[in-house]
N, CA, C and O atoms as CSV, one atom per row, in Angstrom:
chain,resi,resn,atom,element,x,y,z
A,1,MET,N,N,77.151,157.610,176.883
A,1,MET,CA,C,78.600,157.823,176.997
A,1,MET,C,C,79.291,156.883,178.006
A,1,MET,O,O,80.384,156.399,177.712
A,2,PRO,N,N,78.708,156.611,179.163
A,2,PRO,CA,C,79.401,155.720,180.108
A,2,PRO,C,C,79.629,154.303,179.561
A,2,PRO,O,O,80.595,153.636,179.931
A,3,GLN,N,N,78.733,153.856,178.680
A,3,GLN,CA,C,78.890,152.507,178.127
A,3,GLN,C,C,79.969,152.458,177.045
A,3,GLN,O,O,80.559,151.405,176.804
A,4,LEU,N,N,80.221,153.564,176.410
A,4,LEU,CA,C,81.183,153.597,175.314
A,4,LEU,C,C,82.629,153.532,175.821
A,4,LEU,O,O,83.497,152.936,175.183
A,5,PHE,N,N,82.860,154.137,176.946
A,5,PHE,CA,C,84.230,154.184,177.468
A,5,PHE,C,C,84.813,152.802,177.821
A,5,PHE,O,O,85.930,152.495,177.404
A,6,PRO,N,N,84.088,151.967,178.573
A,6,PRO,CA,C,84.623,150.635,178.896
A,6,PRO,C,C,84.926,149.801,177.645
A,6,PRO,O,O,85.910,149.063,177.606
A,7,MET,N,N,84.077,149.926,176.635
A,7,MET,CA,C,84.302,149.188,175.393
A,7,MET,C,C,85.633,149.597,174.756
A,7,MET,O,O,86.443,148.751,174.376
A,8,ASN,N,N,85.834,150.883,174.653
A,8,ASN,CA,C,87.091,151.385,174.088
A,8,ASN,C,C,88.275,150.943,174.941
A,8,ASN,O,O,89.335,150.592,174.423
A,9,TRP,N,N,88.079,150.966,176.244
A,9,TRP,CA,C,89.133,150.546,177.170
A,9,TRP,C,C,89.470,149.075,176.952
A,9,TRP,O,O,90.642,148.701,176.922
A,10,ASN,N,N,88.451,148.245,176.800
A,10,ASN,CA,C,88.659,146.816,176.551
A,10,ASN,C,C,89.410,146.596,175.246
A,10,ASN,O,O,90.324,145.775,175.180
A,11,ILE,N,N,89.029,147.317,174.226
A,11,ILE,CA,C,89.692,147.214,172.926
A,11,ILE,C,C,91.157,147.620,173.053
A,11,ILE,O,O,92.039,146.990,172.471
A,12,LEU,N,N,91.400,148.660,173.809
A,12,LEU,CA,C,92.765,149.135,174.042
A,12,LEU,C,C,93.596,148.061,174.741
A,12,LEU,O,O,94.725,147.772,174.345
A,13,ILE,N,N,93.020,147.486,175.774
A,13,ILE,CA,C,93.713,146.440,176.537
A,13,ILE,C,C,94.000,145.230,175.643
A,13,ILE,O,O,95.093,144.665,175.671
A,14,LEU,N,N,93.002,144.849,174.858
A,14,LEU,CA,C,93.174,143.721,173.943
A,14,LEU,C,C,94.285,143.999,172.943
A,14,LEU,O,O,95.135,143.144,172.693
A,15,PHE,N,N,94.274,145.176,172.382
A,15,PHE,CA,C,95.308,145.561,171.421
A,15,PHE,C,C,96.684,145.541,172.074
A,15,PHE,O,O,97.660,145.078,171.483
A,16,PHE,N,N,96.747,146.049,173.297
A,16,PHE,CA,C,97.997,146.077,174.050
A,16,PHE,C,C,98.542,144.663,174.258
A,16,PHE,O,O,99.717,144.401,174.002
A,17,PHE,N,N,97.682,143.756,174.721
A,17,PHE,CA,C,98.100,142.378,174.953
A,17,PHE,C,C,98.501,141.684,173.657
A,17,PHE,O,O,99.468,140.923,173.617
A,18,PHE,N,N,97.749,141.955,172.610
A,18,PHE,CA,C,98.048,141.353,171.311
A,18,PHE,C,C,99.427,141.794,170.824
A,18,PHE,O,O,100.214,140.979,170.343
A,19,SER,N,N,99.707,143.071,170.949
A,19,SER,CA,C,101.011,143.598,170.509
A,19,SER,C,C,102.148,142.994,171.341
A,19,SER,O,O,103.206,142.662,170.807
A,20,ILE,N,N,101.923,142.857,172.638
A,20,ILE,CA,C,102.933,142.261,173.518
A,20,ILE,C,C,103.194,140.812,173.112
A,20,ILE,O,O,104.343,140.382,173.013
A,21,MET,N,N,102.127,140.075,172.883
A,21,MET,CA,C,102.269,138.678,172.475
A,21,MET,C,C,103.012,138.564,171.153
A,21,MET,O,O,103.900,137.726,170.995
A,22,LEU,N,N,102.644,139.400,170.225
A,22,LEU,CA,C,103.278,139.389,168.900
A,22,LEU,C,C,104.770,139.687,169.013
A,22,LEU,O,O,105.599,138.976,168.445
A,23,SER,N,N,105.096,140.722,169.735
A,23,SER,CA,C,106.502,141.119,169.882
A,23,SER,C,C,107.305,140.038,170.615
A,23,SER,O,O,108.433,139.728,170.233
A,24,SER,N,N,106.714,139.472,171.667
A,24,SER,CA,C,107.416,138.439,172.433
A,24,SER,C,C,107.648,137.190,171.585
A,24,SER,O,O,108.716,136.580,171.643
A,25,SER,N,N,106.639,136.816,170.797
A,25,SER,CA,C,106.795,135.645,169.919
A,25,SER,C,C,107.867,135.903,168.863
A,25,SER,O,O,108.652,135.015,168.531
A,26,LEU,N,N,107.890,137.119,168.343
A,26,LEU,CA,C,108.901,137.487,167.350
A,26,LEU,C,C,110.301,137.419,167.962
A,26,LEU,O,O,111.225,136.873,167.361
A,27,ILE,N,N,110.443,137.973,169.149
A,27,ILE,CA,C,111.731,137.951,169.847
A,27,ILE,C,C,112.139,136.509,170.141
A,27,ILE,O,O,113.299,136.134,169.970
A,28,TYR,N,N,111.171,135.704,170.586
A,28,TYR,CA,C,111.452,134.298,170.875
A,28,TYR,C,C,111.922,133.565,169.620
A,28,TYR,O,O,112.880,132.793,169.661
A,29,PHE,N,N,111.237,133.816,168.509
A,29,PHE,CA,C,111.584,133.187,167.238
A,29,PHE,C,C,113.001,133.562,166.824
A,29,PHE,O,O,113.793,132.706,166.428
A,30,LEU,N,N,113.309,134.852,166.919
A,30,LEU,CA,C,114.645,135.330,166.539
A,30,LEU,C,C,115.724,134.726,167.437
A,30,LEU,O,O,116.773,134.297,166.956
A,31,SER,N,N,115.463,134.697,168.723
A,31,SER,CA,C,116.431,134.144,169.666
A,31,SER,C,C,116.629,132.646,169.435
A,31,SER,O,O,117.747,132.140,169.532
A,32,SER,N,N,115.533,131.939,169.129
A,32,SER,CA,C,115.627,130.503,168.868
A,32,SER,C,C,116.442,130.249,167.596
A,32,SER,O,O,117.238,129.312,167.532
A,33,GLN,N,N,116.232,131.094,166.590
A,33,GLN,CA,C,117.015,130.993,165.365
A,33,GLN,C,C,118.504,131.193,165.667
A,33,GLN,O,O,119.357,130.457,165.170
A,34,LYS,N,N,118.793,132.187,166.479
A,34,LYS,CA,C,120.166,132.483,166.865
A,34,LYS,C,C,120.752,131.295,167.631
A,34,LYS,O,O,121.889,130.890,167.394
A,35,LEU,N,N,119.965,130.752,168.542
A,35,LEU,CA,C,120.410,129.603,169.325
A,35,LEU,C,C,120.679,128.406,168.424
A,35,LEU,O,O,121.651,127.674,168.609
A,36,PHE,N,N,119.807,128.223,167.455
A,36,PHE,CA,C,119.963,127.126,166.506
A,36,PHE,C,C,121.295,127.237,165.780
A,36,PHE,O,O,122.046,126.267,165.682
A,37,LYS,N,N,121.576,128.430,165.273
A,37,LYS,CA,C,122.827,128.658,164.547
A,37,LYS,C,C,124.030,128.441,165.450
A,37,LYS,O,O,125.033,127.853,165.045
A,38,MET,N,N,123.914,128.926,166.682
A,38,MET,CA,C,125.009,128.775,167.638
A,38,MET,C,C,125.255,127.303,167.960
A,38,MET,O,O,126.404,126.872,168.062
A,39,THR,N,N,124.191,126.540,168.120
A,39,THR,CA,C,124.332,125.121,168.441
A,39,THR,C,C,124.966,124.357,167.286
A,39,THR,O,O,125.748,123.430,167.492
A,40,PHE,N,N,124.617,124.761,166.071
A,40,PHE,CA,C,125.201,124.093,164.916
A,40,PHE,C,C,126.685,124.454,164.765
A,40,PHE,O,O,127.495,123.636,164.328
A,41,LYS,N,N,127.017,125.676,165.129
A,41,LYS,CA,C,128.413,126.117,165.013
A,41,LYS,C,C,129.266,125.538,166.139
A,41,LYS,O,O,130.361,125.030,165.897
A,42,LYS,N,N,128.764,125.616,167.362
A,42,LYS,CA,C,129.534,125.172,168.521
A,42,LYS,C,C,128.882,123.946,169.164
A,42,LYS,O,O,127.675,123.938,169.403
A,43,PRO,N,N,129.665,122.929,169.440
A,43,PRO,CA,C,129.095,121.684,169.985
A,43,PRO,C,C,128.763,121.730,171.470
A,43,PRO,O,O,127.979,120.909,171.945
A,44,HIS,N,N,129.354,122.691,172.231
A,44,HIS,CA,C,129.101,122.704,173.672
A,44,HIS,C,C,127.707,123.278,173.969
A,44,HIS,O,O,127.501,124.491,174.007
A,45,LEU,N,N,126.777,122.367,174.173
A,45,LEU,CA,C,125.378,122.730,174.417
A,45,LEU,C,C,125.145,123.162,175.864
A,45,LEU,O,O,124.279,123.995,176.132
A,46,LYS,N,N,125.892,122.615,176.768
A,46,LYS,CA,C,125.662,122.893,178.187
A,46,LYS,C,C,125.846,124.373,178.512
A,46,LYS,O,O,125.116,124.932,179.331
A,47,LYS,N,N,126.803,124.988,177.878
A,47,LYS,CA,C,127.044,126.415,178.122
A,47,LYS,C,C,125.852,127.246,177.633
A,47,LYS,O,O,125.467,128.231,178.263
A,48,LEU,N,N,125.285,126.835,176.515
A,48,LEU,CA,C,124.123,127.553,175.960
A,48,LEU,C,C,122.916,127.430,176.880
A,48,LEU,O,O,122.211,128.408,177.130
A,49,TRP,N,N,122.685,126.228,177.379
A,49,TRP,CA,C,121.485,126.016,178.198
A,49,TRP,C,C,121.579,126.723,179.545
A,49,TRP,O,O,120.561,127.083,180.138
A,50,ASN,N,N,122.805,126.918,180.025
A,50,ASN,CA,C,122.961,127.537,181.349
A,50,ASN,C,C,122.605,129.006,181.380
A,50,ASN,O,O,122.025,129.485,182.355
A,51,TRP,N,N,122.951,129.737,180.307
A,51,TRP,CA,C,122.618,131.165,180.336
A,51,TRP,C,C,121.150,131.326,180.080
A,51,TRP,O,O,120.647,132.450,180.059
């Protein structure tokens, strides 16, 4: 039993990190898409880069 717990814990941690990475990449992709559209619509790039 003591050996089984750390394994499950490691799997849990891995799953947690994987989900975080996936969600962050998805959010980044969506935000980049939004930024792309905004840059094409509005020419003032400096305002976009500052925020």
